A tleap script that builds the chain and sets N, CA, C and O, in Angstrom:
source leaprc.protein.ff14SB
mol = sequence {
  NMET GLU ALA ILE VAL VAL TYR ILE THR ALA
  PRO ASN GLU ASP GLU ALA ALA LYS ILE ALA
  LYS THR ILE VAL GLU GLU ARG LEU ALA GLY
  CYS VAL ASN ILE VAL LYS GLY ILE ARG SER
  ILE TYR SER TRP GLN GLY LYS MET GLU ASP
  ASP SER GLU ALA LEU MET ILE THR LYS THR
  GLN ARG HIE LEU PHE GLU PRO LEU LYS LYS
  ARG VAL LYS GLU LEU HIE SER TYR THR VAL
  PRO GLU ILE ILE ALA MET PRO VAL VAL GLU
  GLY SER GLU ASP TYR LEU ASN TRP LEU LYS
  GLU ALA THR LYS GLY MET CGLU
}
set mol.1.N position { -14.436 13.758 2.435 }
set mol.1.CA position { -13.632 12.583 2.191 }
set mol.1.C position { -14.410 11.346 2.608 }
set mol.1.O position { -15.042 11.324 3.664 }
set mol.2.N position { -14.359 10.316 1.771 }
set mol.2.CA position { -14.948 9.029 2.104 }
set mol.2.C position { -13.839 8.062 2.461 }
set mol.2.O position { -13.086 7.630 1.587 }
set mol.3.N position { -13.730 7.719 3.727 }
set mol.3.CA position { -12.713 6.778 4.178 }
set mol.3.C position { -13.208 5.350 3.960 }
set mol.3.O position { -14.397 5.059 4.090 }
set mol.4.N position { -12.263 4.468 3.625 }
set mol.4.CA position { -12.577 3.048 3.484 }
set mol.4.C position { -11.491 2.233 4.173 }
set mol.4.O position { -10.374 2.704 4.386 }
set mol.5.N position { -11.849 0.993 4.517 }
set mol.5.CA position { -10.899 0.010 5.018 }
set mol.5.C position { -10.854 -1.093 3.975 }
set mol.5.O position { -11.891 -1.616 3.566 }
set mol.6.N position { -9.646 -1.445 3.546 }
set mol.6.CA position { -9.466 -2.472 2.522 }
set mol.6.C position { -8.748 -3.660 3.155 }
set mol.6.O position { -7.678 -3.508 3.745 }
set mol.7.N position { -9.345 -4.836 3.028 }
set mol.7.CA position { -8.716 -6.069 3.490 }
set mol.7.C position { -7.969 -6.700 2.316 }
set mol.7.O position { -8.517 -6.875 1.227 }
set mol.8.N position { -6.716 -7.032 2.568 }
set mol.8.CA position { -5.876 -7.680 1.558 }
set mol.8.C position { -5.143 -8.818 2.268 }
set mol.8.O position { -4.485 -8.591 3.283 }
set mol.9.N position { -5.251 -10.031 1.747 }
set mol.9.CA position { -4.488 -11.137 2.327 }
set mol.9.C position { -3.224 -11.366 1.503 }
set mol.9.O position { -3.171 -11.062 0.312 }
set mol.10.N position { -2.213 -11.910 2.169 }
set mol.10.CA position { -0.945 -12.254 1.521 }
set mol.10.C position { -0.486 -13.597 2.083 }
set mol.10.O position { -0.930 -14.002 3.157 }
set mol.11.N position { 0.395 -14.288 1.368 }
set mol.11.CA position { 0.814 -15.616 1.818 }
set mol.11.C position { 1.656 -15.604 3.096 }
set mol.11.O position { 1.736 -16.615 3.793 }
set mol.12.N position { 2.290 -14.454 3.408 }
set mol.12.CA position { 3.128 -14.385 4.607 }
set mol.12.C position { 3.350 -12.924 5.003 }
set mol.12.O position { 3.007 -12.001 4.264 }
set mol.13.N position { 3.933 -12.745 6.185 }
set mol.13.CA position { 4.149 -11.400 6.718 }
set mol.13.C position { 5.145 -10.594 5.892 }
set mol.13.O position { 4.986 -9.382 5.746 }
set mol.14.N position { 6.169 -11.248 5.351 }
set mol.14.CA position { 7.170 -10.519 4.561 }
set mol.14.C position { 6.567 -9.898 3.308 }
set mol.14.O position { 6.831 -8.737 2.993 }
set mol.15.N position { 5.750 -10.684 2.589 }
set mol.15.CA position { 5.119 -10.134 1.392 }
set mol.15.C position { 4.130 -9.034 1.766 }
set mol.15.O position { 4.044 -8.014 1.081 }
set mol.16.N position { 3.390 -9.237 2.842 }
set mol.16.CA position { 2.447 -8.213 3.300 }
set mol.16.C position { 3.184 -6.918 3.625 }
set mol.16.O position { 2.720 -5.837 3.264 }
set mol.17.N position { 4.328 -7.015 4.303 }
set mol.17.CA position { 5.100 -5.823 4.666 }
set mol.17.C position { 5.633 -5.110 3.426 }
set mol.17.O position { 5.633 -3.881 3.365 }
set mol.18.N position { 6.085 -5.878 2.446 }
set mol.18.CA position { 6.595 -5.283 1.196 }
set mol.18.C position { 5.485 -4.490 0.498 }
set mol.18.O position { 5.699 -3.359 0.061 }
set mol.19.N position { 4.310 -5.093 0.402 }
set mol.19.CA position { 3.171 -4.418 -0.229 }
set mol.19.C position { 2.770 -3.198 0.591 }
set mol.19.O position { 2.558 -2.118 0.040 }
set mol.20.N position { 2.666 -3.369 1.910 }
set mol.20.CA position { 2.243 -2.277 2.792 }
set mol.20.C position { 3.182 -1.078 2.692 }
set mol.20.O position { 2.732 0.060 2.563 }
set mol.21.N position { 4.483 -1.335 2.751 }
set mol.21.CA position { 5.450 -0.232 2.677 }
set mol.21.C position { 5.331 0.521 1.356 }
set mol.21.O position { 5.412 1.749 1.327 }
set mol.22.N position { 5.141 -0.210 0.276 }
set mol.22.CA position { 5.026 0.430 -1.034 }
set mol.22.C position { 3.781 1.301 -1.118 }
set mol.22.O position { 3.863 2.450 -1.554 }
set mol.23.N position { 2.628 0.777 -0.707 }
set mol.23.CA position { 1.400 1.566 -0.875 }
set mol.23.C position { 1.325 2.750 0.084 }
set mol.23.O position { 0.678 3.753 -0.217 }
set mol.24.N position { 1.990 2.637 1.247 }
set mol.24.CA position { 2.047 3.796 2.150 }
set mol.24.C position { 3.029 4.830 1.589 }
set mol.24.O position { 2.731 6.024 1.579 }
set mol.25.N position { 4.191 4.379 1.124 }
set mol.25.CA position { 5.164 5.308 0.529 }
set mol.25.C position { 4.577 6.049 -0.665 }
set mol.25.O position { 4.858 7.229 -0.873 }
set mol.26.N position { 3.761 5.348 -1.447 }
set mol.26.CA position { 3.146 5.955 -2.629 }
set mol.26.C position { 1.864 6.714 -2.297 }
set mol.26.O position { 1.186 7.217 -3.193 }
set mol.27.N position { 1.539 6.794 -1.028 }
set mol.27.CA position { 0.391 7.543 -0.507 }
set mol.27.C position { -0.958 7.019 -1.014 }
set mol.27.O position { -1.941 7.758 -1.074 }
set mol.28.N position { -0.985 5.742 -1.375 }
set mol.28.CA position { -2.249 5.102 -1.735 }
set mol.28.C position { -2.996 4.652 -0.496 }
set mol.28.O position { -4.188 4.351 -0.558 }
set mol.29.N position { -2.296 4.605 0.636 }
set mol.29.CA position { -2.879 4.266 1.934 }
set mol.29.C position { -2.189 5.100 2.995 }
set mol.29.O position { -1.016 5.450 2.866 }
set mol.30.N position { -2.930 5.412 4.044 }
set mol.30.CA position { -2.342 6.155 5.157 }
set mol.30.C position { -1.693 5.227 6.165 }
set mol.30.O position { -0.685 5.577 6.780 }
set mol.31.N position { -2.269 4.042 6.337 }
set mol.31.CA position { -1.797 3.101 7.338 }
set mol.31.C position { -2.199 1.694 6.927 }
set mol.31.O position { -3.273 1.482 6.364 }
set mol.32.N position { -1.329 0.739 7.213 }
set mol.32.CA position { -1.644 -0.674 6.991 }
set mol.32.C position { -1.251 -1.439 8.250 }
set mol.32.O position { -0.090 -1.415 8.658 }
set mol.33.N position { -2.209 -2.112 8.858 }
set mol.33.CA position { -1.926 -3.024 9.968 }
set mol.33.C position { -1.756 -4.411 9.381 }
set mol.33.O position { -2.514 -4.806 8.496 }
set mol.34.N position { -0.773 -5.154 9.861 }
set mol.34.CA position { -0.553 -6.517 9.391 }
set mol.34.C position { -0.824 -7.476 10.545 }
set mol.34.O position { -0.210 -7.392 11.608 }
set mol.35.N position { -1.752 -8.380 10.305 }
set mol.35.CA position { -2.096 -9.404 11.282 }
set mol.35.C position { -1.565 -10.722 10.732 }
set mol.35.O position { -2.076 -11.239 9.739 }
set mol.36.N position { -0.543 -11.260 11.377 }
set mol.36.CA position { 0.061 -12.486 10.863 }
set mol.36.C position { -0.623 -13.708 11.476 }
set mol.36.O position { -1.274 -13.633 12.518 }
set mol.37.N position { -0.450 -14.823 10.790 }
set mol.37.CA position { -0.924 -16.085 11.334 }
set mol.37.C position { -2.424 -16.302 11.282 }
set mol.37.O position { -2.966 -17.053 12.093 }
set mol.38.N position { -3.109 -15.654 10.338 }
set mol.38.CA position { -4.536 -15.961 10.206 }
set mol.38.C position { -4.670 -17.273 9.448 }
set mol.38.O position { -3.795 -17.638 8.663 }
set mol.39.N position { -5.746 -17.965 9.681 }
set mol.39.CA position { -6.002 -19.225 8.986 }
set mol.39.C position { -7.119 -18.995 7.996 }
set mol.39.O position { -8.200 -18.535 8.365 }
set mol.40.N position { -6.863 -19.311 6.744 }
set mol.40.CA position { -7.836 -19.110 5.675 }
set mol.40.C position { -8.232 -20.463 5.093 }
set mol.40.O position { -7.380 -21.245 4.671 }
set mol.41.N position { -9.524 -20.723 5.079 }
set mol.41.CA position { -10.075 -21.932 4.484 }
set mol.41.C position { -10.938 -21.476 3.323 }
set mol.41.O position { -11.879 -20.702 3.500 }
set mol.42.N position { -10.610 -21.964 2.125 }
set mol.42.CA position { -11.291 -21.469 0.928 }
set mol.42.C position { -11.227 -22.518 -0.178 }
set mol.42.O position { -10.441 -23.464 -0.123 }
set mol.43.N position { -12.063 -22.322 -1.164 }
set mol.43.CA position { -12.081 -23.193 -2.325 }
set mol.43.C position { -11.267 -22.521 -3.429 }
set mol.43.O position { -11.477 -21.348 -3.736 }
set mol.44.N position { -10.336 -23.270 -4.024 }
set mol.44.CA position { -9.528 -22.722 -5.109 }
set mol.44.C position { -9.318 -23.812 -6.158 }
set mol.44.O position { -8.794 -24.888 -5.868 }
set mol.45.N position { -9.737 -23.508 -7.369 }
set mol.45.CA position { -9.599 -24.416 -8.508 }
set mol.45.C position { -10.134 -25.813 -8.185 }
set mol.45.O position { -9.507 -26.830 -8.482 }
set mol.46.N position { -11.314 -25.820 -7.567 }
set mol.46.CA position { -12.019 -27.071 -7.288 }
set mol.46.C position { -11.527 -27.835 -6.070 }
set mol.46.O position { -12.017 -28.931 -5.799 }
set mol.47.N position { -10.571 -27.285 -5.330 }
set mol.47.CA position { -10.046 -27.969 -4.149 }
set mol.47.C position { -10.234 -27.110 -2.902 }
set mol.47.O position { -10.219 -25.881 -2.969 }
set mol.48.N position { -10.411 -27.777 -1.769 }
set mol.48.CA position { -10.481 -27.080 -0.489 }
set mol.48.C position { -9.063 -26.788 -0.024 }
set mol.48.O position { -8.227 -27.690 0.034 }
set mol.49.N position { -8.791 -25.543 0.304 }
set mol.49.CA position { -7.471 -25.131 0.779 }
set mol.49.C position { -7.569 -24.704 2.239 }
set mol.49.O position { -8.604 -24.200 2.674 }
set mol.50.N position { -6.505 -24.904 2.986 }
set mol.50.CA position { -6.429 -24.532 4.399 }
set mol.50.C position { -5.011 -24.010 4.623 }
set mol.50.O position { -4.077 -24.788 4.813 }
set mol.51.N position { -4.860 -22.678 4.599 }
set mol.51.CA position { -3.527 -22.066 4.621 }
set mol.51.C position { -3.399 -21.014 5.713 }
set mol.51.O position { -4.384 -20.445 6.183 }
set mol.52.N position { -2.157 -20.777 6.097 }
set mol.52.CA position { -1.820 -19.661 6.965 }
set mol.52.C position { -1.514 -18.466 6.065 }
set mol.52.O position { -0.819 -18.606 5.060 }
set mol.53.N position { -2.031 -17.298 6.424 }
set mol.53.CA position { -1.798 -16.086 5.642 }
set mol.53.C position { -1.578 -14.911 6.592 }
set mol.53.O position { -1.675 -15.051 7.811 }
set mol.54.N position { -1.288 -13.776 6.020 }
set mol.54.CA position { -1.223 -12.515 6.752 }
set mol.54.C position { -2.321 -11.622 6.187 }
set mol.54.O position { -2.594 -11.645 4.987 }
set mol.55.N position { -2.940 -10.844 7.049 }
set mol.55.CA position { -4.023 -9.942 6.644 }
set mol.55.C position { -3.564 -8.505 6.778 }
set mol.55.O position { -3.086 -8.089 7.834 }
set mol.56.N position { -3.711 -7.750 5.701 }
set mol.56.CA position { -3.433 -6.317 5.733 }
set mol.56.C position { -4.756 -5.577 5.897 }
set mol.56.O position { -5.679 -5.741 5.100 }
set mol.57.N position { -4.829 -4.765 6.937 }
set mol.57.CA position { -5.995 -3.913 7.157 }
set mol.57.C position { -5.545 -2.510 6.754 }
set mol.57.O position { -4.781 -1.854 7.463 }
set mol.58.N position { -6.033 -2.075 5.610 }
set mol.58.CA position { -5.526 -0.881 4.937 }
set mol.58.C position { -6.535 0.258 5.042 }
set mol.58.O position { -7.705 0.093 4.699 }
set mol.59.N position { -6.073 1.410 5.516 }
set mol.59.CA position { -6.948 2.579 5.617 }
set mol.59.C position { -6.589 3.574 4.521 }
set mol.59.O position { -5.428 3.942 4.345 }
set mol.60.N position { -7.628 4.003 3.781 }
set mol.60.CA position { -7.401 4.913 2.663 }
set mol.60.C position { -8.681 5.673 2.352 }
set mol.60.O position { -9.646 5.638 3.116 }
set mol.61.N position { -8.672 6.359 1.216 }
set mol.61.CA position { -9.844 7.089 0.745 }
set mol.61.C position { -10.489 6.317 -0.410 }
set mol.61.O position { -9.810 5.637 -1.179 }
set mol.62.N position { -11.794 6.439 -0.510 }
set mol.62.CA position { -12.531 5.666 -1.516 }
set mol.62.C position { -12.047 5.935 -2.938 }
set mol.62.O position { -11.949 5.009 -3.743 }
set mol.63.N position { -11.743 7.188 -3.253 }
set mol.63.CA position { -11.327 7.497 -4.628 }
set mol.63.C position { -9.959 6.893 -4.972 }
set mol.63.O position { -9.555 6.898 -6.135 }
set mol.64.N position { -9.246 6.374 -3.963 }
set mol.64.CA position { -7.953 5.740 -4.213 }
set mol.64.C position { -8.057 4.228 -4.391 }
set mol.64.O position { -7.047 3.564 -4.628 }
set mol.65.N position { -9.274 3.673 -4.279 }
set mol.65.CA position { -9.405 2.220 -4.347 }
set mol.65.C position { -8.879 1.647 -5.660 }
set mol.65.O position { -8.119 0.679 -5.633 }
set mol.66.N position { -9.251 2.202 -6.786 }
set mol.66.CA position { -8.821 1.646 -8.078 }
set mol.66.C position { -7.302 1.676 -8.246 }
set mol.66.O position { -6.725 0.649 -8.605 }
set mol.67.N position { -6.619 2.819 -8.001 }
set mol.67.CA position { -5.157 2.779 -8.110 }
set mol.67.C position { -4.505 1.876 -7.058 }
set mol.67.O position { -3.475 1.258 -7.328 }
set mol.68.N position { -5.095 1.795 -5.869 }
set mol.68.CA position { -4.590 0.885 -4.834 }
set mol.68.C position { -4.708 -0.559 -5.306 }
set mol.68.O position { -3.753 -1.329 -5.200 }
set mol.69.N position { -5.863 -0.924 -5.820 }
set mol.69.CA position { -6.096 -2.285 -6.309 }
set mol.69.C position { -5.103 -2.629 -7.423 }
set mol.69.O position { -4.523 -3.715 -7.423 }
set mol.70.N position { -4.912 -1.728 -8.349 }
set mol.70.CA position { -3.983 -1.947 -9.462 }
set mol.70.C position { -2.560 -2.169 -8.947 }
set mol.70.O position { -1.869 -3.079 -9.405 }
set mol.71.N position { -2.127 -1.348 -8.004 }
set mol.71.CA position { -0.762 -1.452 -7.471 }
set mol.71.C position { -0.574 -2.754 -6.687 }
set mol.71.O position { 0.455 -3.416 -6.820 }
set mol.72.N position { -1.562 -3.118 -5.876 }
set mol.72.CA position { -1.464 -4.368 -5.116 }
set mol.72.C position { -1.356 -5.557 -6.067 }
set mol.72.O position { -0.557 -6.463 -5.830 }
set mol.73.N position { -2.142 -5.565 -7.132 }
set mol.73.CA position { -2.076 -6.663 -8.105 }
set mol.73.C position { -0.695 -6.755 -8.751 }
set mol.73.O position { -0.221 -7.853 -9.043 }
set mol.74.N position { -0.046 -5.612 -8.975 }
set mol.74.CA position { 1.301 -5.604 -9.554 }
set mol.74.C position { 2.329 -6.208 -8.597 }
set mol.74.O position { 3.278 -6.860 -9.033 }
set mol.75.N position { 2.142 -5.991 -7.303 }
set mol.75.CA position { 3.108 -6.408 -6.293 }
set mol.75.C position { 2.857 -7.803 -5.729 }
set mol.75.O position { 3.768 -8.424 -5.180 }
set mol.76.N position { 1.644 -8.293 -5.858 }
set mol.76.CA position { 1.191 -9.510 -5.166 }
set mol.76.C position { 1.594 -10.781 -5.905 }
set mol.76.O position { 1.630 -10.806 -7.135 }
set mol.77.N position { 1.895 -11.832 -5.155 }
set mol.77.CA position { 2.267 -13.108 -5.766 }
set mol.77.C position { 1.055 -13.969 -6.138 }
set mol.77.O position { 1.187 -14.896 -6.936 }
set mol.78.N position { -0.119 -13.680 -5.574 }
set mol.78.CA position { -1.310 -14.470 -5.890 }
set mol.78.C position { -1.858 -14.105 -7.268 }
set mol.78.O position { -1.756 -12.956 -7.699 }
set mol.79.N position { -2.436 -15.079 -7.949 }
set mol.79.CA position { -3.116 -14.836 -9.214 }
set mol.79.C position { -4.367 -13.990 -8.982 }
set mol.79.O position { -4.661 -13.075 -9.752 }
set mol.80.N position { -5.098 -14.305 -7.912 }
set mol.80.CA position { -6.331 -13.592 -7.565 }
set mol.80.C position { -6.246 -13.163 -6.093 }
set mol.80.O position { -6.779 -13.850 -5.221 }
set mol.81.N position { -5.588 -12.046 -5.812 }
set mol.81.CA position { -5.499 -11.615 -4.408 }
set mol.81.C position { -6.836 -11.087 -3.893 }
set mol.81.O position { -7.623 -10.500 -4.636 }
set mol.82.N position { -7.066 -11.310 -2.610 }
set mol.82.CA position { -8.245 -10.726 -1.964 }
set mol.82.C position { -7.977 -9.239 -1.763 }
set mol.82.O position { -7.017 -8.854 -1.095 }
set mol.83.N position { -8.831 -8.416 -2.344 }
set mol.83.CA position { -8.757 -6.960 -2.180 }
set mol.83.C position { -10.207 -6.491 -2.080 }
set mol.83.O position { -10.866 -6.276 -3.098 }
set mol.84.N position { -10.704 -6.333 -0.848 }
set mol.84.CA position { -12.100 -5.932 -0.675 }
set mol.84.C position { -12.178 -4.709 0.231 }
set mol.84.O position { -11.426 -4.583 1.198 }
set mol.85.N position { -13.100 -3.812 -0.100 }
set mol.85.CA position { -13.212 -2.556 0.634 }
set mol.85.C position { -14.552 -2.448 1.332 }
set mol.85.O position { -15.578 -2.921 0.843 }
set mol.86.N position { -14.509 -1.808 2.496 }
set mol.86.CA position { -15.712 -1.519 3.260 }
set mol.86.C position { -15.703 -0.044 3.659 }
set mol.86.O position { -14.649 0.520 3.951 }
set mol.87.N position { -16.869 0.567 3.669 }
set mol.87.CA position { -16.908 1.983 4.048 }
set mol.87.C position { -16.675 2.166 5.543 }
set mol.87.O position { -17.017 1.299 6.347 }
set mol.88.N position { -16.096 3.289 5.900 }
set mol.88.CA position { -16.001 3.696 7.296 }
set mol.88.C position { -17.241 4.543 7.563 }
set mol.88.O position { -17.384 5.636 7.015 }
set mol.89.N position { -18.120 4.043 8.392 }
set mol.89.CA position { -19.388 4.724 8.656 }
set mol.89.C position { -19.185 5.901 9.607 }
set mol.89.O position { -19.768 6.967 9.410 }
set mol.90.N position { -18.381 5.714 10.614 }
set mol.90.CA position { -18.052 6.763 11.579 }
set mol.90.C position { -16.592 6.606 11.965 }
set mol.90.O position { -16.010 5.535 11.791 }
set mol.91.N position { -16.002 7.666 12.485 }
set mol.91.CA position { -14.626 7.576 12.942 }
set mol.91.C position { -14.227 8.835 13.683 }
set mol.91.O position { -14.905 9.861 13.619 }
set mol.92.N position { -13.125 8.735 14.381 }
set mol.92.CA position { -12.576 9.880 15.085 }
set mol.92.C position { -12.234 10.957 14.058 }
set mol.92.O position { -11.542 10.699 13.074 }
set mol.93.N position { -12.724 12.150 14.303 }
set mol.93.CA position { -12.471 13.258 13.377 }
set mol.93.C position { -10.968 13.496 13.223 }
set mol.93.O position { -10.483 13.750 12.120 }
set mol.94.N position { -10.237 13.413 14.335 }
set mol.94.CA position { -8.788 13.608 14.280 }
set mol.94.C position { -8.127 12.555 13.400 }
set mol.94.O position { -7.249 12.878 12.599 }
set mol.95.N position { -8.541 11.298 13.540 }
set mol.95.CA position { -7.949 10.224 12.741 }
set mol.95.C position { -8.285 10.402 11.266 }
set mol.95.O position { -7.418 10.254 10.405 }
set mol.96.N position { -9.537 10.718 10.976 }
set mol.96.CA position { -9.947 10.882 9.585 }
set mol.96.C position { -9.244 12.068 8.933 }
set mol.96.O position { -8.914 12.022 7.748 }
set mol.97.N position { -9.016 13.125 9.699 }
set mol.97.CA position { -8.251 14.265 9.171 }
set mol.97.C position { -6.809 13.858 8.886 }
set mol.97.O position { -6.236 14.254 7.872 }
set mol.98.N position { -6.220 13.059 9.793 }
set mol.98.CA position { -4.867 12.558 9.563 }
set mol.98.C position { -4.815 11.697 8.302 }
set mol.98.O position { -3.892 11.821 7.498 }
set mol.99.N position { -5.817 10.817 8.133 }
set mol.99.CA position { -5.852 9.938 6.965 }
set mol.99.C position { -5.910 10.752 5.674 }
set mol.99.O position { -5.229 10.437 4.698 }
set mol.100.N position { -6.718 11.785 5.682 }
set mol.100.CA position { -6.809 12.653 4.499 }
set mol.100.C position { -5.459 13.308 4.216 }
set mol.100.O position { -5.037 13.402 3.064 }
set mol.101.N position { -4.789 13.756 5.268 }
set mol.101.CA position { -3.475 14.397 5.124 }
set mol.101.C position { -2.427 13.389 4.642 }
set mol.101.O position { -1.585 13.717 3.805 }
set mol.102.N position { -2.481 12.164 5.170 }
set mol.102.CA position { -1.492 11.125 4.835 }
set mol.102.C position { -1.593 10.683 3.380 }
set mol.102.O position { -0.620 10.188 2.810 }
set mol.103.N position { -2.762 10.859 2.782 }
set mol.103.CA position { -2.954 10.476 1.380 }
set mol.103.C position { -3.099 11.717 0.501 }
set mol.103.O position { -3.554 11.636 -0.640 }
set mol.104.N position { -2.706 12.862 1.049 }
set mol.104.CA position { -2.811 14.127 0.319 }
set mol.104.C position { -1.947 14.082 -0.937 }
set mol.104.O position { -0.904 13.431 -0.985 }
set mol.105.N position { -2.416 14.786 -1.928 }
set mol.105.CA position { -1.720 14.777 -3.201 }
set mol.105.C position { -2.260 13.684 -4.098 }
set mol.105.O position { -1.903 13.602 -5.274 }
set mol.106.N position { -3.132 12.832 -3.538 }
set mol.106.CA position { -3.745 11.753 -4.311 }
set mol.106.C position { -5.225 12.058 -4.551 }
set mol.106.O position { -6.018 11.161 -4.836 }
set mol.107.N position { -5.576 13.324 -4.433 }
set mol.107.CA position { -7.000 13.706 -4.570 }
set mol.107.C position { -7.387 13.833 -6.019 }
set mol.107.O position { -8.538 14.144 -6.325 }
savepdb mol mol.pdb
quit
């Protein structure tokens, strides 16, 4: 199994929780941590933006990235949501086994 961590931002904690609950229920992710109150400074449509957002730290398997990305886009209010994945280079064997089990049936 190739574990990945996917960062997804949302405009607020409520939307992040709605997305997180759906993707965990659908077994596209094993766990989602929500960090509220992050400050995001970015360029959008030629303007500098400075907004408060919530960050979802999503743990899943690499082969689930495409269906996860598709589902998040369906649920998300942003036109272009941040959905970026990074590999898990090392991890607790017990945790990684749990993650595989939590997303079982999605192999």
